[in-house]
C-alpha positions as CSV (number, residue, x, y, z in Angstrom):
1,X,-31.8,200.6,-186.2
2,X,-33.4,200.8,-182.6
3,X,-35.9,203.6,-183.7
4,X,-37.2,201.2,-186.5
5,X,-37.5,198.1,-184.0
6,X,-39.3,200.4,-181.6
7,X,-42.0,201.4,-184.5
8,X,-42.5,197.9,-185.3
9,X,-43.2,197.3,-181.6
10,X,-45.7,200.0,-181.6
11,X,-47.4,198.8,-184.7
12,X,-47.7,195.3,-183.3
13,X,-49.1,196.4,-180.2
14,X,-51.6,198.5,-182.0
15,X,-52.3,195.3,-183.9
16,X,-53.1,193.7,-180.7
17,X,-55.4,196.5,-179.8
18,X,-57.3,195.9,-183.1
19,X,-57.8,192.2,-182.6
20,X,-59.0,192.9,-179.1
21,X,-61.3,195.6,-180.4
22,X,-62.9,193.3,-183.2
23,X,-63.3,190.3,-180.8
24,X,-65.3,192.4,-178.6
25,X,-67.7,193.2,-181.1
26,X,-71.2,191.2,-181.0
27,X,-70.4,189.6,-184.1
28,X,-66.5,189.6,-184.7
29,X,-65.3,189.2,-188.2
30,X,-63.0,186.1,-188.2
31,X,-61.7,187.0,-191.5
32,X,-60.4,190.5,-190.2
33,X,-59.1,189.0,-187.2
34,X,-57.3,186.4,-189.1
35,X,-55.8,189.1,-191.7
36,X,-54.8,191.2,-188.6
37,X,-52.9,188.2,-186.9
38,X,-51.0,187.5,-190.0
39,X,-49.8,191.0,-190.0
40,X,-48.8,190.8,-186.4
41,X,-46.9,187.7,-187.2
42,X,-45.0,189.3,-190.0
43,X,-44.1,192.4,-187.7
44,X,-43.1,189.9,-185.0
45,X,-40.6,188.0,-187.6
46,X,-39.3,191.2,-188.7
47,X,-38.5,192.4,-185.1
48,X,-36.8,189.3,-184.3
49,X,-34.7,189.1,-187.3
50,X,-33.7,193.0,-186.8
51,X,-32.9,192.0,-183.0
52,X,-30.9,189.2,-183.9
53,X,-28.5,191.4,-186.3
């Protein structure tokens, strides 16, 4: 199960990078940022659930 958790954490970090990249643009797409934040939250919840087991 640990390899799966590590993969989810890597994807979570990649989403952080995507949010940061979009936020740095002159006119950031707020809808895109919101969508990525939702994906990030889902991953965080999945990671938490898997770590609790």
